[in-house]
C-alpha angles and dihedrals in degrees: 000000000000122000120225117224112213116196115214114224117241107263092205095069134062118261089221134029115247137128142193104250096197091050092050092048091050098047103033097072090051092058092078089069090075094058109128095011090104088069090068090055091044090055091049094042090080109092093221094051091046090053090050092048090049092049087053090055089057095047123033092222137011133189115235089244091054091048090051091053093044093054094035098242140116119275088247091058093045090047091050092053093043090051090053091050089049093049089052089053090243094114137027133200143206131196124228109183106301094344126092119205124197131200135170113279095238146331092280091065090046090052093046093053093043093049092049090052092046091049092049089055092049092048116047099229092187094066 
């Protein structure tokens, strides 16, 4: 007796190729608006930078030394990550004497970090 192997079709793809031309023509030009946005997600895709950004949602402002202690790193490492966040316009800083304090650039960044955390709790990412 031979067994037949039946492959199940992927249910996440169309069984036939077709598209809505008017929809494509309407949406396709809008796609260019996202150019460069991926850099924000790239900056936040690093676990250390995400921890820093999250810490800055909890406190309005943190000294570089405090950030280093919070994430368990050297001040040089913390400073490196903070500088990248600043260069990406996700964080800003101010100097007070010999101290440098960082905060999130604006409420949009705060919302982005908060929403990502909220989403990760709703969806078990470890499954």
